[in-house]
N, CA and C atoms as an extended XYZ file, in Angstrom:
594
Properties=species:S:1:pos:R:3:atomname:S:1:resname:S:1:resid:I:1 pbc="F F F"
N      -165.538       24.127      230.398 N   MET     1
C      -165.671       24.317      228.958 CA  MET     1
C      -167.139       24.511      228.580 C   MET     1
N      -167.379       25.391      227.622 N   VAL     2
C      -168.753       25.644      227.183 CA  VAL     2
C      -169.351       24.401      226.550 C   VAL     2
N      -168.530       23.640      225.827 N   GLU     3
C      -169.017       22.415      225.199 CA  GLU     3
C      -169.627       21.473      226.235 C   GLU     3
N      -168.930       21.343      227.361 N   ASN     4
C      -169.409       20.462      228.424 CA  ASN     4
C      -170.669       21.015      229.068 C   ASN     4
N      -170.701       22.339      229.247 N   LEU     5
C      -171.867       22.970      229.859 CA  LEU     5
C      -173.119       22.729      229.029 C   LEU     5
N      -173.010       22.921      227.738 N   VAL     6
C      -174.163       22.741      226.855 CA  VAL     6
C      -174.599       21.271      226.815 C   VAL     6
N      -173.641       20.371      226.770 N   SER     7
C      -173.987       18.945      226.713 CA  SER     7
C      -174.598       18.456      228.014 C   SER     7
N      -174.189       19.069      229.139 N   GLU     8
C      -174.713       18.647      230.436 CA  GLU     8
C      -176.073       19.277      230.752 C   GLU     8
N      -176.450       20.287      229.958 N   LEU     9
C      -177.752       20.939      230.146 CA  LEU     9
C      -178.534       20.819      228.841 C   LEU     9
N      -179.053       19.645      228.558 N   PRO    10
C      -179.688       19.398      227.250 CA  PRO    10
C      -180.951       20.215      227.007 C   PRO    10
N      -181.541       20.801      228.066 N   LEU    11
C      -182.758       21.598      227.901 CA  LEU    11
C      -182.464       23.108      227.894 C   LEU    11
N      -181.191       23.465      227.856 N   LEU    12
C      -180.797       24.876      227.877 CA  LEU    12
C      -181.276       25.595      226.617 C   LEU    12
N      -182.025       26.697      226.806 N   GLU    13
C      -182.551       27.470      225.671 CA  GLU    13
C      -181.887       28.828      225.522 C   GLU    13
N      -181.262       29.335      226.586 N   LYS    14
C      -180.645       30.662      226.529 CA  LYS    14
C      -179.284       30.616      227.205 C   LYS    14
N      -178.254       31.103      226.501 N   LEU    15
C      -176.894       31.093      227.030 CA  LEU    15
C      -176.267       32.461      226.810 C   LEU    15
N      -175.845       33.111      227.916 N   GLU    16
C      -175.159       34.394      227.859 CA  GLU    16
C      -173.777       34.235      228.475 C   GLU    16
N      -172.754       34.600      227.729 N   LEU    17
C      -171.370       34.517      228.200 CA  LEU    17
C      -170.809       35.934      228.254 C   LEU    17
N      -170.491       36.420      229.456 N   ASN    18
C      -170.023       37.786      229.638 CA  ASN    18
C      -168.644       37.798      230.298 C   ASN    18
N      -167.752       38.628      229.758 N   VAL    19
C      -166.407       38.841      230.311 CA  VAL    19
C      -165.703       37.495      230.532 C   VAL    19
N      -165.664       36.690      229.494 N   CYS    20
C      -165.003       35.378      229.568 CA  CYS    20
C      -163.581       35.530      229.009 C   CYS    20
N      -162.681       36.044      229.818 N   LEU    21
C      -161.354       36.409      229.335 CA  LEU    21
C      -160.509       35.203      228.944 C   LEU    21
N      -160.778       34.036      229.526 N   LYS    22
C      -159.990       32.849      229.210 CA  LYS    22
C      -160.578       32.055      228.046 C   LYS    22
N      -161.782       32.396      227.660 N   LEU    23
C      -162.442       31.670      226.573 CA  LEU    23
C      -161.907       32.148      225.224 C   LEU    23
N      -161.467       31.226      224.399 N   THR    24
C      -160.924       31.587      223.083 CA  THR    24
C      -161.765       31.048      221.937 C   THR    24
N      -162.689       30.128      222.229 N   ARG    25
C      -163.497       29.577      221.154 CA  ARG    25
C      -164.866       29.128      221.681 C   ARG    25
N      -165.838       29.133      220.767 N   LEU    26
C      -167.155       28.555      221.008 CA  LEU    26
C      -167.328       27.464      219.973 C   LEU    26
N      -167.419       26.240      220.422 N   LYS    27
C      -167.511       25.127      219.487 CA  LYS    27
C      -168.403       24.062      220.095 C   LYS    27
N      -169.668       24.039      219.672 N   PHE    28
C      -170.603       23.052      220.194 CA  PHE    28
C      -171.828       22.991      219.294 C   PHE    28
N      -172.701       22.054      219.591 N   SER    29
C      -173.956       21.922      218.845 CA  SER    29
C      -175.098       21.760      219.832 C   SER    29
N      -176.283       22.190      219.411 N   SER    30
C      -177.467       22.078      220.255 CA  SER    30
C      -178.708       22.192      219.381 C   SER    30
N      -179.697       21.388      219.687 N   CYS    31
C      -180.971       21.461      218.965 CA  CYS    31
C      -182.021       22.238      219.758 C   CYS    31
N      -181.679       22.622      220.989 N   ILE    32
C      -182.642       23.274      221.875 CA  ILE    32
C      -182.357       24.761      222.038 C   ILE    32
N      -181.093       25.138      221.985 N   LEU    33
C      -180.697       26.524      222.260 CA  LEU    33
C      -181.396       27.499      221.306 C   LEU    33
N      -181.946       28.585      221.871 N   ARG    34
C      -182.668       29.587      221.082 CA  ARG    34
C      -181.960       30.949      221.094 C   ARG    34
N      -181.274       31.266      222.195 N   HIS    35
C      -180.624       32.568      222.342 CA  HIS    35
C      -179.169       32.363      222.761 C   HIS    35
N      -178.253       32.988      222.027 N   LEU    36
C      -176.829       32.889      222.339 CA  LEU    36
C      -176.209       34.278      222.296 C   LEU    36
N      -175.549       34.667      223.403 N   THR    37
C      -174.922       35.979      223.506 CA  THR    37
C      -173.502       35.826      224.029 C   THR    37
N      -172.555       36.505      223.380 N   PHE    38
C      -171.174       36.551      223.853 CA  PHE    38
C      -170.740       38.007      223.926 C   PHE    38
N      -170.334       38.432      225.123 N   ARG    39
C      -169.822       39.795      225.310 CA  ARG    39
C      -168.559       39.727      226.155 C   ARG    39
N      -167.481       40.326      225.663 N   SER    40
C      -166.236       40.269      226.413 CA  SER    40
C      -165.273       41.337      225.922 C   SER    40
N      -164.330       41.690      226.776 N   GLY    41
C      -163.284       42.625      226.381 CA  GLY    41
C      -162.186       41.943      225.602 C   GLY    41
N      -162.281       40.623      225.479 N   LYS    42
C      -161.312       39.854      224.706 CA  LYS    42
C      -162.029       39.130      223.578 C   LYS    42
N      -161.489       39.194      222.387 N   SER    43
C      -162.134       38.598      221.219 CA  SER    43
C      -161.932       37.089      221.194 C   SER    43
N      -162.887       36.399      220.584 N   LEU    44
C      -162.759       34.969      220.357 CA  LEU    44
C      -161.914       34.712      219.115 C   LEU    44
N      -161.186       33.622      219.126 N   MET    45
C      -160.431       33.215      217.949 CA  MET    45
C      -161.307       32.402      216.999 C   MET    45
N      -162.259       31.657      217.574 N   GLU    46
C      -163.025       30.733      216.742 CA  GLU    46
C      -164.459       30.597      217.244 C   GLU    46
N      -165.408       30.641      216.320 N   ILE    47
C      -166.806       30.310      216.603 CA  ILE    47
C      -167.224       29.245      215.596 C   ILE    47
N      -167.567       28.088      216.115 N   GLU    48
C      -168.023       26.995      215.255 CA  GLU    48
C      -169.175       26.301      215.968 C   GLU    48
N      -170.375       26.675      215.605 N   ILE    49
C      -171.544       26.157      216.310 CA  ILE    49
C      -172.595       25.676      215.317 C   ILE    49
N      -173.267       24.630      215.712 N   ASP    50
C      -174.343       24.035      214.914 CA  ASP    50
C      -175.611       24.093      215.761 C   ASP    50
N      -176.424       25.138      215.524 N   ILE    51
C      -177.632       25.354      216.327 CA  ILE    51
C      -178.781       25.623      215.359 C   ILE    51
N      -179.422       24.615      214.856 N   PRO    52
C      -180.440       24.798      213.812 CA  PRO    52
C      -181.636       25.635      214.243 C   PRO    52
N      -181.958       25.654      215.540 N   ASN    53
C      -183.154       26.374      215.999 CA  ASN    53
C      -182.832       27.707      216.682 C   ASN    53
N      -181.609       28.213      216.486 N   LEU    54
C      -181.214       29.479      217.103 CA  LEU    54
C      -182.027       30.632      216.524 C   LEU    54
N      -182.576       31.457      217.409 N   LEU    55
C      -183.383       32.609      216.992 CA  LEU    55
C      -182.634       33.928      217.152 C   LEU    55
N      -181.792       34.029      218.190 N   HIS    56
C      -181.125       35.294      218.522 CA  HIS    56
C      -179.641       35.033      218.756 C   HIS    56
N      -178.792       35.810      218.059 N   PHE    57
C      -177.345       35.687      218.240 CA  PHE    57
C      -176.741       37.069      218.387 C   PHE    57
N      -175.880       37.241      219.401 N   GLU    58
C      -175.197       38.514      219.617 CA  GLU    58
C      -173.732       38.257      219.923 C   GLU    58
N      -172.866       39.028      219.270 N   TYR    59
C      -171.428       38.929      219.499 CA  TYR    59
C      -170.898       40.332      219.774 C   TYR    59
N      -170.254       40.510      220.925 N   GLY    60
C      -169.695       41.804      221.286 CA  GLY    60
C      -168.272       41.653      221.783 C   GLY    60
N      -167.304       42.243      221.072 N   ALA    61
C      -165.894       42.104      221.418 CA  ALA    61
C      -165.092       43.144      220.634 C   ALA    61
N      -163.810       43.320      220.963 N   PRO    62
C      -163.004       44.293      220.206 CA  PRO    62
C      -162.880       43.938      218.722 C   PRO    62
N      -162.708       42.651      218.422 N   GLN    63
C      -162.487       42.239      217.046 CA  GLN    63
C      -163.383       41.057      216.677 C   GLN    63
N      -163.493       40.803      215.377 N   LEU    64
C      -164.238       39.649      214.887 CA  LEU    64
C      -163.451       38.370      215.129 C   LEU    64
N      -164.130       37.230      215.243 N   PRO    65
C      -163.405       35.958      215.377 CA  PRO    65
C      -162.632       35.646      214.103 C   PRO    65
N      -161.498       34.971      214.238 N   VAL    66
C      -160.680       34.614      213.089 CA  VAL    66
C      -161.381       33.540      212.259 C   VAL    66
N      -161.968       32.558      212.932 N   ILE    67
C      -162.696       31.478      212.274 CA  ILE    67
C      -164.160       31.567      212.703 C   ILE    67
N      -165.061       31.602      211.733 N   PHE    68
C      -166.478       31.737      212.066 CA  PHE    68
C      -167.300       30.800      211.208 C   PHE    68
N      -168.037       29.916      211.858 N   SER    69
C      -168.919       28.985      211.163 CA  SER    69
C      -170.140       28.758      212.042 C   SER    69
N      -171.315       29.079      211.515 N   MET    70
C      -172.536       28.904      212.298 CA  MET    70
C      -173.611       28.299      211.417 C   MET    70
N      -174.075       27.132      211.802 N   MET    71
C      -175.124       26.437      211.076 CA  MET    71
C      -176.447       26.681      211.791 C   MET    71
N      -177.301       27.454      211.154 N   THR    72
C      -178.612       27.731      211.724 CA  THR    72
C      -179.580       28.057      210.598 C   THR    72
N      -180.827       27.706      210.786 N   SER    73
C      -181.827       27.937      209.735 CA  SER    73
C      -183.005       28.769      210.223 C   SER    73
N      -183.009       29.130      211.509 N   SER    74
C      -184.167       29.822      212.088 CA  SER    74
C      -183.842       31.218      212.608 C   SER    74
N      -182.621       31.707      212.362 N   LEU    75
C      -182.179       32.960      212.964 CA  LEU    75
C      -183.072       34.129      212.569 C   LEU    75
N      -183.554       34.872      213.572 N   GLN    76
C      -184.421       36.032      213.344 CA  GLN    76
C      -183.736       37.348      213.703 C   GLN    76
N      -182.852       37.324      214.697 N   GLU    77
C      -182.161       38.538      215.143 CA  GLU    77
C      -180.675       38.254      215.297 C   GLU    77
N      -179.851       39.139      214.768 N   SER    78
C      -178.406       39.006      214.919 CA  SER    78
C      -177.814       40.380      215.182 C   SER    78
N      -176.979       40.469      216.208 N   TYR    79
C      -176.396       41.733      216.628 CA  TYR    79
C      -174.882       41.611      216.671 C   TYR    79
N      -174.211       42.646      216.218 N   LEU    80
C      -172.751       42.681      216.230 CA  LEU    80
C      -172.309       43.988      216.874 C   LEU    80
N      -171.523       43.885      217.946 N   VAL    81
C      -171.023       45.056      218.665 CA  VAL    81
C      -169.500       44.990      218.657 C   VAL    81
N      -168.855       45.963      218.029 N   LEU    82
C      -167.398       45.976      217.925 CA  LEU    82
C      -166.837       47.256      218.503 C   LEU    82
N      -165.721       47.147      219.195 N   PHE    83
C      -165.029       48.338      219.692 CA  PHE    83
C      -163.530       48.184      219.440 C   PHE    83
N      -163.147       48.310      218.152 N   PRO    84
C      -161.736       48.116      217.785 CA  PRO    84
C      -160.839       49.200      218.355 C   PRO    84
N      -159.701       48.781      218.904 N   SER    85
C      -158.721       49.731      219.438 CA  SER    85
C      -157.463       49.762      218.586 C   SER    85
N      -157.294       48.737      217.725 N   ASN    86
C      -156.143       48.720      216.828 CA  ASN    86
C      -156.441       49.554      215.584 C   ASN    86
N      -155.418       49.754      214.772 N   GLN    87
C      -155.574       50.541      213.548 CA  GLN    87
C      -156.620       49.914      212.622 C   GLN    87
N      -157.549       50.732      212.129 N   ILE    88
C      -158.566       50.258      211.193 CA  ILE    88
C      -157.992       50.340      209.777 C   ILE    88
N      -158.025       49.214      209.074 N   SER    89
C      -157.423       49.135      207.748 CA  SER    89
C      -158.441       48.596      206.750 C   SER    89
N      -158.015       48.502      205.487 N   ALA    90
C      -158.883       47.940      204.456 CA  ALA    90
C      -159.246       46.497      204.792 C   ALA    90
N      -158.292       45.738      205.314 N   SER    91
C      -158.565       44.335      205.650 CA  SER    91
C      -159.593       44.233      206.779 C   SER    91
N      -159.647       45.230      207.676 N   TRP    92
C      -160.633       45.229      208.759 CA  TRP    92
C      -162.047       45.301      208.167 C   TRP    92
N      -162.241       46.180      207.196 N   PHE    93
C      -163.553       46.295      206.552 CA  PHE    93
C      -163.864       45.066      205.701 C   PHE    93
N      -162.850       44.481      205.066 N   GLN    94
C      -163.067       43.257      204.293 CA  GLN    94
C      -163.552       42.127      205.201 C   GLN    94
N      -162.926       41.995      206.371 N   ASN    95
C      -163.339       40.959      207.321 CA  ASN    95
C      -164.747       41.226      207.845 C   ASN    95
N      -165.060       42.505      208.094 N   LEU    96
C      -166.392       42.857      208.574 CA  LEU    96
C      -167.455       42.514      207.528 C   LEU    96
N      -167.173       42.832      206.277 N   LYS    97
C      -168.136       42.548      205.214 CA  LYS    97
C      -168.341       41.044      205.045 C   LYS    97
N      -167.253       40.290      205.136 N   GLU    98
C      -167.356       38.832      205.009 CA  GLU    98
C      -168.175       38.249      206.159 C   GLU    98
N      -167.960       38.774      207.367 N   TYR    99
C      -168.716       38.291      208.529 CA  TYR    99
C      -170.207       38.582      208.360 C   TYR    99
N      -170.540       39.811      207.968 N   ILE   100
C      -171.944       40.198      207.809 CA  ILE   100
C      -172.621       39.370      206.732 C   ILE   100
N      -171.865       39.003      205.693 N   SER   101
C      -172.446       38.249      204.580 CA  SER   101
C      -172.910       36.853      205.002 C   SER   101
N      -172.470       36.388      206.175 N   ARG   102
C      -172.903       35.068      206.655 CA  ARG   102
C      -174.368       35.077      207.091 C   ARG   102
N      -174.917       36.270      207.286 N   PHE   103
C      -176.292       36.386      207.746 CA  PHE   103
C      -177.165       36.899      206.607 C   PHE   103
N      -178.365       36.387      206.523 N   GLU   104
C      -179.305       36.915      205.536 CA  GLU   104
C      -179.626       38.370      205.849 C   GLU   104
N      -179.688       38.680      207.122 N   GLN   105
C      -179.971       40.050      207.545 CA  GLN   105
C      -179.404       40.270      208.938 C   GLN   105
N      -178.600       41.314      209.096 N   LEU   106
C      -178.068       41.669      210.405 CA  LEU   106
C      -178.976       42.732      211.001 C   LEU   106
N      -179.530       42.447      212.178 N   SER   107
C      -180.491       43.359      212.778 CA  SER   107
C      -179.841       44.666      213.205 C   SER   107
N      -178.641       44.574      213.792 N   LYS   108
C      -178.028       45.791      214.314 CA  LYS   108
C      -176.514       45.648      214.357 C   LYS   108
N      -175.829       46.660      213.866 N   LEU   109
C      -174.377       46.745      213.943 CA  LEU   109
C      -174.031       47.957      214.793 C   LEU   109
N      -173.340       47.733      215.905 N   VAL   110
C      -172.957       48.819      216.809 CA  VAL   110
C      -171.439       48.949      216.783 C   VAL   110
N      -170.949       50.155      216.529 N   LEU   111
C      -169.515       50.399      216.466 CA  LEU   111
C      -169.106       51.451      217.486 C   LEU   111
N      -168.077       51.141      218.233 N   SER   112
C      -167.441       52.120      219.101 CA  SER   112
C      -165.984       52.176      218.670 C   SER   112
N      -165.650       53.165      217.836 N   ILE   113
C      -164.326       53.219      217.208 CA  ILE   113
C      -163.331       53.831      218.188 C   ILE   113
N      -162.633       52.973      218.918 N   GLN   114
C      -161.632       53.449      219.869 CA  GLN   114
C      -160.257       53.552      219.235 C   GLN   114
N      -160.152       53.062      218.001 N   SER   115
C      -158.907       53.214      217.263 CA  SER   115
C      -158.666       54.696      216.975 C   SER   115
N      -157.407       55.113      216.988 N   THR   116
C      -157.084       56.522      216.756 CA  THR   116
C      -156.627       56.795      215.328 C   THR   116
N      -156.427       55.739      214.539 N   THR   117
C      -155.960       55.941      213.163 CA  THR   117
C      -156.663       54.985      212.208 C   THR   117
N      -156.812       55.431      210.970 N   ASN   118
C      -157.281       54.563      209.887 CA  ASN   118
C      -156.571       55.010      208.621 C   ASN   118
N      -155.466       54.341      208.332 N   THR   119
C      -154.593       54.752      207.228 CA  THR   119
C      -154.831       53.875      206.002 C   THR   119
N      -155.901       54.142      205.288 N   PHE   120
C      -156.175       53.459      204.037 CA  PHE   120
C      -157.106       54.354      203.238 C   PHE   120
N      -157.308       54.038      201.970 N   ASN   121
C      -158.254       54.794      201.161 CA  ASN   121
C      -159.227       53.826      200.520 C   ASN   121
N      -160.352       54.347      200.101 N   VAL   122
C      -161.431       53.494      199.604 CA  VAL   122
C      -161.040       52.775      198.314 C   VAL   122
N      -160.040       53.291      197.581 N   GLU   123
C      -159.599       52.614      196.361 CA  GLU   123
C      -159.053       51.224      196.669 C   GLU   123
N      -158.470       51.064      197.870 N   GLU   124
C      -157.975       49.745      198.267 CA  GLU   124
C      -159.123       48.746      198.361 C   GLU   124
N      -160.282       49.219      198.794 N   LEU   125
C      -161.451       48.347      198.919 CA  LEU   125
C      -162.087       48.085      197.560 C   LEU   125
N      -162.154       49.117      196.730 N   ASN   126
C      -162.792       48.957      195.424 CA  ASN   126
C      -162.042       47.977      194.535 C   ASN   126
N      -160.754       47.806      194.799 N   GLY   127
C      -159.959       46.907      193.969 CA  GLY   127
C      -159.980       45.467      194.431 C   GLY   127
N      -160.765       45.159      195.459 N   THR   128
C      -160.797       43.796      195.994 CA  THR   128
C      -162.030       43.052      195.495 C   THR   128
N      -161.910       41.736      195.435 N   VAL   129
C      -163.053       40.884      195.111 CA  VAL   129
C      -163.814       40.644      196.406 C   VAL   129
N      -165.074       41.036      196.434 N   SER   130
C      -165.814       40.954      197.690 CA  SER   130
C      -167.173       40.311      197.478 C   SER   130
N      -167.775       39.922      198.598 N   CYS   131
C      -169.107       39.333      198.573 CA  CYS   131
C      -170.144       40.435      198.397 C   CYS   131
N      -171.369       40.092      197.990 N   PRO   132
C      -172.413       41.101      197.789 CA  PRO   132
C      -172.743       41.837      199.086 C   PRO   132
N      -173.316       43.029      198.953 N   LEU   133
C      -173.731       43.795      200.123 CA  LEU   133
C      -174.835       43.072      200.874 C   LEU   133
N      -174.727       43.064      202.188 N   SER   134
C      -175.742       42.441      203.024 CA  SER   134
C      -176.680       43.498      203.576 C   SER   134
N      -177.855       43.050      203.988 N   VAL   135
C      -178.834       43.956      204.575 CA  VAL   135
C      -178.520       44.138      206.054 C   VAL   135
N      -178.317       45.378      206.459 N   VAL   136
C      -178.149       45.711      207.873 CA  VAL   136
C      -179.258       46.703      208.222 C   VAL   136
N      -180.121       46.307      209.118 N   GLN   137
C      -181.263       47.163      209.441 CA  GLN   137
C      -180.827       48.479      210.074 C   GLN   137
N      -179.881       48.403      211.018 N   HIS   138
C      -179.538       49.615      211.751 CA  HIS   138
C      -178.062       49.615      212.129 C   HIS   138
N      -177.387       50.723      211.878 N   VAL   139
C      -176.005       50.922      212.320 CA  VAL   139
C      -176.000       52.023      213.369 C   VAL   139
N      -175.404       51.727      214.503 N   LYS   140
C      -175.329       52.690      215.601 CA  LYS   140
C      -173.869       52.968      215.916 C   LYS   140
N      -173.510       54.256      215.968 N   ILE   141
C      -172.151       54.666      216.299 CA  ILE   141
C      -172.139       55.151      217.741 C   ILE   141
N      -171.407       54.466      218.578 N   ASN   142
C      -171.307       54.882      219.979 CA  ASN   142
C      -170.227       55.920      220.184 C   ASN   142
N      -169.117       55.749      219.489 N   GLN   143
C      -167.979       56.641      219.707 CA  GLN   143
C      -167.051       56.617      218.511 C   GLN   143
N      -166.521       57.774      218.156 N   VAL   144
C      -165.504       57.870      217.111 CA  VAL   144
C      -164.434       58.838      217.608 C   VAL   144
N      -163.191       58.396      217.644 N   MET   145
C      -162.099       59.259      218.088 CA  MET   145
C      -161.892       60.393      217.085 C   MET   145
N      -161.580       61.586      217.593 N   GLU   146
C      -161.443       62.763      216.730 CA  GLU   146
C      -160.307       62.627      215.733 C   GLU   146
N      -159.298       61.811      216.065 N   SER   147
C      -158.135       61.688      215.184 CA  SER   147
C      -158.388       60.781      213.988 C   SER   147
N      -159.542       60.101      213.975 N   VAL   148
C      -159.871       59.213      212.857 CA  VAL   148
C      -160.288       60.041      211.646 C   VAL   148
N      -159.903       59.594      210.469 N   ASN   149
C      -160.330       60.246      209.223 CA  ASN   149
C      -161.787       59.882      208.966 C   ASN   149
N      -162.700       60.835      209.197 N   PHE   150
C      -164.130       60.554      209.104 CA  PHE   150
C      -164.542       60.146      207.693 C   PHE   150
N      -163.989       60.806      206.698 N   GLU   151
C      -164.344       60.525      205.301 CA  GLU   151
C      -164.025       59.075      204.962 C   GLU   151
N      -162.830       58.644      205.334 N   THR   152
C      -162.410       57.273      205.057 CA  THR   152
C      -163.254       56.275      205.830 C   THR   152
N      -163.541       56.594      207.084 N   LEU   153
C      -164.358       55.704      207.917 CA  LEU   153
C      -165.743       55.507      207.313 C   LEU   153
N      -166.382       56.586      206.878 N   LEU   154
C      -167.713       56.501      206.286 CA  LEU   154
C      -167.686       55.743      204.967 C   LEU   154
N      -166.658       56.003      204.137 N   ASP   155
C      -166.524       55.280      202.877 CA  ASP   155
C      -166.393       53.781      203.128 C   ASP   155
N      -165.589       53.422      204.109 N   GLY   156
C      -165.399       52.010      204.422 CA  GLY   156
C      -166.665       51.370      204.937 C   GLY   156
N      -167.402       52.108      205.765 N   LEU   157
C      -168.643       51.577      206.325 CA  LEU   157
C      -169.689       51.351      205.238 C   LEU   157
N      -169.823       52.318      204.324 N   LEU   158
C      -170.811       52.190      203.252 CA  LEU   158
C      -170.367       51.181      202.194 C   LEU   158
N      -169.069       50.925      202.096 N   TRP   159
C      -168.590       49.851      201.224 CA  TRP   159
C      -168.960       48.495      201.820 C   TRP   159
N      -168.996       48.444      203.142 N   THR   160
C      -169.283       47.189      203.842 CA  THR   160
C      -170.764       46.838      203.790 C   THR   160
N      -171.619       47.831      203.993 N   CYS   161
C      -173.064       47.581      204.019 CA  CYS   161
C      -173.816       48.868      203.721 C   CYS   161
N      -175.077       48.743      203.354 N   HIS   162
C      -175.963       49.889      203.164 CA  HIS   162
C      -177.054       49.823      204.228 C   HIS   162
N      -176.835       50.442      205.376 N   PRO   163
C      -177.816       50.357      206.466 CA  PRO   163
C      -179.100       51.100      206.137 C   PRO   163
N      -180.192       50.596      206.677 N   GLU   164
C      -181.476       51.271      206.507 CA  GLU   164
C      -181.542       52.521      207.372 C   GLU   164
N      -180.930       52.486      208.555 N   THR   165
C      -180.877       53.656      209.432 CA  THR   165
C      -179.498       53.754      210.072 C   THR   165
N      -179.119       54.987      210.420 N   LEU   166
C      -177.836       55.263      211.078 CA  LEU   166
C      -178.095       56.213      212.237 C   LEU   166
N      -177.560       55.888      213.405 N   SER   167
C      -177.773       56.759      214.569 CA  SER   167
C      -176.472       56.927      215.342 C   SER   167
N      -176.419       58.022      216.118 N   ILE   168
C      -175.292       58.312      216.993 CA  ILE   168
C      -175.781       58.211      218.432 C   ILE   168
N      -175.009       57.557      219.282 N   GLU   169
C      -175.383       57.423      220.684 CA  GLU   169
C      -175.544       58.805      221.321 C   GLU   169
N      -176.747       59.084      221.830 N   ARG   170
C      -177.052       60.414      222.350 CA  ARG   170
C      -176.180       60.785      223.538 C   ARG   170
N      -175.905       59.817      224.406 N   ARG   171
C      -175.121       60.117      225.604 CA  ARG   171
C      -173.686       60.503      225.278 C   ARG   171
N      -173.230       60.201      224.065 N   SER   172
C      -171.849       60.513      223.691 CA  SER   172
C      -171.757       61.612      222.639 C   SER   172
N      -172.836       62.391      222.481 N   TRP   173
C      -172.828       63.472      221.491 CA  TRP   173
C      -171.678       64.442      221.724 C   TRP   173
N      -171.403       64.754      222.982 N   GLU   174
C      -170.344       65.730      223.272 CA  GLU   174
C      -168.980       65.211      222.850 C   GLU   174
N      -168.814       63.872      222.836 N   HIS   175
C      -167.546       63.286      222.413 CA  HIS   175
C      -167.501       63.071      220.902 C   HIS   175
N      -168.674       63.041      220.258 N   ASN   176
C      -168.755       62.796      218.818 CA  ASN   176
C      -169.106       64.051      218.032 C   ASN   176
N      -168.911       65.224      218.631 N   GLY   177
C      -169.324       66.478      218.005 CA  GLY   177
C      -168.755       66.685      216.620 C   GLY   177
N      -167.466       66.403      216.441 N   TYR   178
C      -166.834       66.614      215.142 CA  TYR   178
C      -167.381       65.642      214.100 C   TYR   178
N      -167.633       64.398      214.517 N   PHE   179
C      -168.169       63.410      213.589 CA  PHE   179
C      -169.602       63.767      213.190 C   PHE   179
N      -170.401       64.245      214.140 N   ILE   180
C      -171.776       64.651      213.847 CA  ILE   180
C      -171.784       65.827      212.873 C   ILE   180
N      -170.877       66.789      213.081 N   GLN   181
C      -170.781       67.927      212.175 CA  GLN   181
C      -170.383       67.473      210.771 C   GLN   181
N      -169.486       66.501      210.694 N   PHE   182
C      -169.068       65.948      209.403 CA  PHE   182
C      -170.252       65.305      208.686 C   PHE   182
N      -171.045       64.513      209.410 N   LEU   183
C      -172.211       63.868      208.809 CA  LEU   183
C      -173.226       64.896      208.334 C   LEU   183
N      -173.432       65.938      209.111 N   ARG   184
C      -174.383       66.985      208.739 CA  ARG   184
C      -173.949       67.655      207.433 C   ARG   184
N      -172.664       67.965      207.314 N   GLU   185
C      -172.164       68.604      206.101 CA  GLU   185
C      -172.283       67.673      204.894 C   GLU   185
N      -172.042       66.382      205.099 N   LYS   186
C      -172.162       65.423      204.000 CA  LYS   186
C      -173.605       65.322      203.522 C   LYS   186
N      -174.563       65.328      204.462 N   LEU   187
C      -175.969       65.231      204.098 CA  LEU   187
C      -176.438       66.485      203.373 C   LEU   187
N      -175.993       67.648      203.820 N   VAL   188
C      -176.362       68.901      203.155 CA  VAL   188
C      -175.809       68.917      201.740 C   VAL   188
N      -174.554       68.486      201.582 N   LEU   189
C      -173.932       68.442      200.254 CA  LEU   189
C      -174.686       67.478      199.349 C   LEU   189
N      -175.104       66.340      199.894 N   ARG   190
C      -175.856       65.360      199.110 CA  ARG   190
C      -177.182       65.938      198.646 C   ARG   190
N      -177.873       66.703      199.515 N   GLU   191
C      -179.138       67.309      199.135 CA  GLU   191
C      -178.934       68.327      198.014 C   GLU   191
N      -177.837       69.084      198.080 N   ILE   192
C      -177.547       70.083      197.056 CA  ILE   192
C      -177.331       69.389      195.716 C   ILE   192
N      -176.587       68.279      195.719 N   VAL   193
C      -176.309       67.535      194.480 CA  VAL   193
C      -177.593       66.967      193.906 C   VAL   193
N      -178.448       66.419      194.769 N   LEU   194
C      -179.715       65.826      194.303 CA  LEU   194
C      -180.660       66.871      193.744 C   LEU   194
N      -180.608       68.090      194.287 N   GLU   195
C      -181.528       69.135      193.862 CA  GLU   195
C      -180.996       69.934      192.677 C   GLU   195
N      -179.749       69.705      192.320 N   ALA   196
C      -179.161       70.464      191.201 CA  ALA   196
C      -179.881       70.133      189.906 C   ALA   196
N      -180.150       71.120      189.040 N   PRO   197
C      -180.828       70.881      187.758 CA  PRO   197
C      -179.957       70.070      186.828 C   PRO   197
N      -180.558       69.269      185.943 N   PRO   198
C      -179.767       68.450      185.001 CA  PRO   198
C      -179.031       69.326      184.002 C   PRO   198
């Protein structure tokens, strides 16, 4: 158990958990831990940690944890890497926005959209009571399936957060060609609207 590992190593400052398929929760406290990373092909059900001196936190999994509670006052970097394979819905974006709102600032959000469908419209999101927009420094798109509705995906993403920068993984440009073309057309249209005379 991770709880036992942390308690038995009281001087532990960095903990990385990779491909922990049997692990379903992280629940422990530490006053020494500075860096915590979880990466796995299986999502956690629960994260409940009390780490007041944590500086770096990273979570990478298909889905967000169902229960999330983190007590920390020193966090400087936070990274979220998601690769959802199930249908992306309005509730998926609501959960993402709620998760991001737990941080004063999310350093990086990385998305690899392996889901093939997203059957919702932005009106479903606009009609919900939600938390304020959080600051996300950088959003990186690794992959978007061609069958996904790009317009809806972008609307949902911008409803969730207003990133300072947005990038597409260069190594996957050939797989994201349609999405890149969509973004280019949206940016050109935006420039035309901004330049239009009053």
